[in-house]
N, C-alpha and C positions, 0 to 999 in steps of 0.2 A: 399441720393444724394443731391447735391448742389441745384438742381432745385426745390426740395421740400422746401428748405429754402427761395428761391426766391418767391414761391407761398405764403408763410406765410408773406412776406413783403408787399403784397398788389396786385400783379399782378394776374389777373384771366385769365384762359385759355378759351377764347371765340372765337378764330379764328379756323374755321373748315377747312377741306381739300379743299373744293371749294374756300373758301376765300383765302387760302394760294396760290393756283394756280393763282387766279386772281391778287393777290399782285405781284407775280413774273412776270406774263405775262404783267400786266399793266406797271410795271417798265421797262421792256424790250422794249415794243412797245411805243416808244416816238417819238420825232422828227427825230430820227436817220434814220429810215426806209424811211421816206418821203423826206429827204434832201440828203441822201447819194447814192441813187440808180443811179442818173445821174452821180455822180462823179465816181462811180465804172464802169459804162457802158462806160464812156469816156476814162477811163484808160485801160480797157479790152474790146475793142469793138468786142467781139465774145460771143455768148451764152454760150459756154462751159467754157470760162474764168470767166464770171460773175457768173454762177452757182457754179463753183469750189471754188471761193473765199468766197462766201456766205456759202457754205457747210462746208468749213474748219473753218470759223469763228464760225459756229454753233457747230461743234465738239469740238472746244476749250472751248466754253461756257459750253457744256454738260460735258466735263471732269472736269471743275471747279465745276459744280453742283454735280457731283458724289462724289467729294472729300468733299464738304460741307455737302452732305447727311450723310456721315459717321460721320463727326464731330458734326453736329447738333443733330443727334440721340444720340450721346454719351454725349453731353453737351447742352441740350435744354434750354439754358438761353438767356435772352434778351441781345443783345450787339454784336452778330455776331463775326466779326474778332477780336475785342478786347478780347473777352472771350478766343478764341483759342490761340491767341498770348500770352496772360497773363499766361495761363496754361502751354504753351510750353516753353516760354522764360523769364517769370517773370513779375512782376508788372510794371517795368519801360518801357519795350518794349510794353506792353499792353497800358500803358498810352500814349506813343508817337503815337502808332497806332490809338488809339481812337481820339486823338486831331487832328491828320493829316486828318483823315476822316471827322471830324466835320468842320475844318477850310478850307480844300482844296478840297478833293474829292467830298463830298456831296454838299457843298455850290457851287462849280464850276458847277457841273452837274445840280443842281436846277436852277442856273442862266442861263445856256445854254438853258435848256428846256423852261424857262419862256420867254427868248428873242425870241426863235424860235416860241413859241405860239403867241406872239404879232406880229411877222412878218407874220405868216399865217393869223391871224385875220385882219391884215391891208389890205388884199386883199378884204375883205368884208366891212371893215370900214377904209377907207383911212386915217381918222384922227389919227389912231394909227401908221402911218408910221414913220420911223426913221427920215424923213426929217422935220417932224412937231416939231421943237425944241421949248421948252418952255423957257429955259434959259441955259446959259453956264457959265463955270467958268474954271479957271486954277489953278491946284494944283500941286505944285512942278514941274512946267514947262510942265505939261501934261494937255491938254485941255479936259474938261469933259462936255458933252452935255446931258441935261435932256430933253427927248422928251415925248410926250403923251404915246408912246409905252413903255417907261421906267416906267412911273407911272402905266400903266396897268399891266406890268409884276410884279411890286412890290405888287400891290393889289391882283393879282392872287395868288402869293405865300402866302401872309398873310391870304387870305380867306381860302385856302386849309389847311394851318397850323392850323388855328382856328378850322376848322371842326374836324381835327384829335385830337386837344387838348380837345375837348368836351368829347370824349369817343371812345373806341375801336370799338364798333358796328357802330357808326356814320361814323367813318373813313373807316372801312371795307365796309360798305354799299355803300358809295360814290365811293370807289375804284372798287367795283363790277360793278357799273353802267358805270363808265368811261371805264373800261377795256372791257366790253361788246360792247360799242360803237366803241372802237378802233379795236377790233377783227372783228366787223361787217363791218367797213370801209375797212379793208384789204380784207375781203371776197368779198365785192362789187367790189373792184378793180380786183380781180381774175376773178370773174364771168363776169363782163363787158368787161374785156380785152379779155376773151375767146370768148364771144358772139358778141361783137360789134367792136372789134379791127382789123377787116380784117386780122385775123390770118391765118398763113400758115406755114406748116412744112418747107417750103423752107427758112424761115427766120432763121432757125437753121443751115443753111449751109453757110460757113464752120463752123462746131461746135467748133473747137479749132484753135486758132492762136498760134502755138507753139513758134514762135519767141518772142511773148509778154509773154507767160507763163513762159519762162525761163529767163526773164529779172527781176532780183530781185528788182530793183529800182521801176519798174512799179507794181510789186506784192505788195511791201510795201506800195506804194501810194494808192493802192486799198484796202489793208487789214486793214489799220488804221481806215477808216470810218466804215468798216464792224464791227470791234471790238466795236466801239462806239455804233453802232446800236444794238448790243447784250448786252450792259451793263445793269446791273440789274438782271443778271441771278441768283444771290444769295440773292435777296432782303428779302426773308422771314426769313433769319437767324437772322436779327436784331430784330425781334419780336418773336423769338422762345419761349420766356418765356410766351407768350400768346396764343400759338397754342395748340389745344386739341390733346390729345394722341400723343405727339411729336415724340416718337420713331417710329411711323408708318407714321404720316402725313407729317412730315418734309421731309424725303427722297422721299416720293411719290410726294409731291408737286414740289420739285426741279426737279425731272426727268420729270414729266408730263408737267409742264409749259415750260421747255426748249424744249421738243419735239414738243409741240404745236407751239411755236414761230418759231422754225427752219422750220417746215412744212409750216407755213404761209409765211415766208420770201421766201423760195424756190418756193412756188406756185406763189407768186407775181412776182418773177423774171422770172419764166417760162412763165407766162401769158403775161407780158409786152414784153418779148423777142419774143414770138410768134406773138404778135399783131403788133410789129413795125419791119420793115425791117432794 
């Protein structure tokens, strides 16, 4: 098999099942769940509408994960989408897919997460706020402002990239710690919302507002940020060449991680809907 040749080229399978689950879960649980909940609630101001759109987004992510589970088990090579598209449609399409991911998809996502991280940190450290501009310039008639938050975002990306560059175990170890903290923060929101949020079953009434549920423009406006919050559901396929026992661990990690995140997101939505009238 081709993945045996990949192992001979230097990649070592050191990522276990727990590590793979943490990689996917950590990639999914980013700034999305923390910044999109209000947008969705404002669009669908009914508990049933909020839960429905989050459940549908989760089912979409799970459907993609099940597809990738089959593909990754058959082709457990590092590269993810590039590998599958190359094998299905040829080297040119694989090449274009790989470079579009590198130049657009992943770089854009990393930038959005870094900016969101700096924005949240500015709550505790105001110096990182976007208003604290260090210098500005104009490039092709477009003003560009460099703030302390911009510098902080760049340093965060470089630091995390450096840790992953050192080695697989260092990168996976850091990912496990960060994902555990993120899962813990969501669990805290769920518990505190249920215990301290003046919750009441009355807050679920009316459960559905059918006039808004049948408005496709409103549904689309709510669904887009939900899809963003579930992004990363296939993260482990890009390092499939480093996962132990890939035929078993890749499908299991994809399914378990997605089910974990879907459950957490729905629990957060239920807890906040119960706590707030």
